[in-house]
N, C-alpha and C positions, 0 to 999 in steps of 0.2 A: 155830372154824368154817374148814374147809380150803379151799383157793383155785385156782381153775383161770383159766389164763390163756389167752386166745383172740387167737392172733398169726395174722394174715393176710401171706405175702408175696408180693412179685414184684419180682423185679430190684431186691432191697435191700441186694446186698451193700455198698455204700459204708459204709451208717450201721447195719446190723444188730447187727452186733457190738459196739457201744456200746450198743443198745437191750437186750439180753440181758445185758451185763456189768450194769447197771443195776437189773435185775430180779432175776435169780438170787439175791445173798445177801439178799433180801427175802424168799424163798421157804422152807417147812420141808418136810421130807423127805415130807411126804404131800400137798403141793401139786403142780401141774402146769403144765408149759408146752404148749398143744396147736398148733403149728405146721404150717400148712395154705398150702401154694405153688401159686401160681398158673400153672405152666408158666415159671418164671423161666429168661432164656437167659444169665444171667450165673452170680458164683459163689457166688449164693445158697444152691442145696443142698449144694453142699461145704462153705461155710463152718457150715450148720447140722448138716452130718454130724460136725462137729468139737465137736459138745457133746451126742453122741449115748451118749457113757459117762456122762452126768446120766443117772439112771432118772425125771427129774422131765421130762424133754424126749421128748415124742412127735412124730415127724415124718409128715406124710401130703403128700397129694397132690389137686391140683382143678384139672387142667390146663387153663388157657383159660377157663374159666367167668364169670371175672368176679370183680369184688370183693364183690360183694355174697353169691354164691353160695360163693366162699373162704371169707367168715367164718361162713356158715351151716354149713358142712364141719367147719371147726374148732370151732364152738358145739355142734355137735351131739354131739362128741366129748368133752366138757368132763362132768365126773363129780363135780365138788365142790359144796358149799353157795355157794358165793361166785364169782362169775363175773366176770373183768377183760376187758374189750375193748383190745386192743393193736395199736397201728402197729408199722411196721418201721424206724420213722426218727427217734424220740424218745429220749428220757432220761427214766426215772423217779427221782424223788427218794426219799432213802433210807426216810425214813417213810411212805410212799403209801401201800403195802399194808395197814400196822397200823393207821394214820389211818382208812382207808376202811372197814376190817374193823370196826374200833371203834364207827363211823358208823350200819353197817347194823345190826350188833347192839343199839344202845341207842337207833337214833330208830323202829324200830317201822316203817320205811320199808323198801320194796323195791328201789329203786335211788338209788344215792347218784352225784352230778354234783359234780363239782369243778373248777376254774379249771386253767389253765395259763399259763405265761409262753412269749411269742414268743422264741425263738431263732433263727437268731444276730443278734444287732443290733451298731451300733457305737458307738463313745462319744458319738456326737452324737444318737442316738436315743434314745428315752426305752424304758424298758422298757415293755412293752405286756402286759396282760390278753387271752386267748383268748375267753373269752366277758364281752362286755360288759355283758348285761342277761341276767336269767334268766325266761322267759315262761312262764307256767301257762297250762292249756287247750288241748283239741286243736285248734282253729281257729288261734290263735296260733301254735302250733307246727308248722302245715300251712304259714300263709303264711311265717314267719322262724323256723327252728326253732333252739332254744339246743342241743340234744343231738348234742354232741360225741362219738364213739366212743374216743377216745383218754383221755378225763376221764371215763367210765362204768364203774360197777362195779354189779351187781346180784346177784337171789336166783336160785337153780336155779329156784325156783317160778315167778318174772316170767318168766325163759327159757324155760318152759315153756308158757307162755302164748304166749308171742310163737313160736313156731317150729312149723310150720316156715313159713318166711317166704313170702307171697304173690308170685309169679313177677315181678310186675307194678312191684314197690316198685323208686323209684330206688336208694335207700341201705338200710342195715341199721341203723344207729347212729338215724337218726329213726324209725322203725319200733318200735323196741324202747321208745323215748321214748315215744311216744305210748300204746304197751300199757300203761306207767306210769301213765301221765296218765287214765287212764281211771277209775282209783280213786284219783287224788292222791297215789301213792307215791312220790314223789321228793322226798330231802332235799339241797338245795341247800346244796355248803360252798364258798365263795367265798374259797378257797384254793387257790393254784398248786403243784399235787402233782406236776408234768410240767415240763419243757421242750421243747415243742411247737416242732419244727423246721419251720422256711419256706425251701423251695429250689423250683427251679424244676422242678422233677418230682414236687412233690404230688398225690397223688391229686384231695385238696379242694381246689378252688381255684374262682375266679370265673366262673361261668357269664353266657354273654349272656344278654339277656331270653328270649328265645323259647326257650332252654333252661331257664333258671329257670321261665315259666308252666308249661311241659311236666313237669316236675319236680314241682310241685305239685298238677298236674292228676292225674296219676298218684300221687302218696301219697294226696291226698284218695278218688280210685276206689279203691283200696285198702283203705283203712280204712275206709269206709262199707260195702265189698261183704265186709267180714269180721266178721263177730259176736264180741265178746269172748268168751274161753274161760272156763267157770267156774273158779274157784281150786280 
């Protein structure tokens, strides 16, 4: 089964090369990276352009429409049977693609969620896993979702049920996770397959209480307003 990687970028020049260089050696000739840029003002597009000699990389633009729309733009152009979500500042461990592909093919599930190691850390800090608890069920994953996009891969069949994204959803990864939860289609692999970089400009960060409550309300409203698609 061939792989598509949906990569969303925005002002990601600082760490993007390290991310791409950790992914490309894992991809075969029929795999692809769809890189959608949301109007970067640094050297992100110039960096991506240096990779365009590789026919597996497709660049597209989604100027200024936001993170969810940017990922949706990339996902709509993915053609292969297995789709990975990809941030712009992590590092994939060398066996990630093959491990996840094998799990999707043997588990009978349509989504694999794996763990990640947080970095960088100092010698005085214990290495921590990104996902501390795996929650199953719609309600629990609206209240406190365990679905991190950087740790997710899924079948094109599941993606087709999740698209198009409802315009009101606050995040793409939790939405796709809820679609998988509808039919208990998730396999959780408690193994770190990426290094998840923490820095001051992460898009995913702790929100104040009123924002968190609004986040949950919008996700619940979107989920219950949209009937699941038939497989």
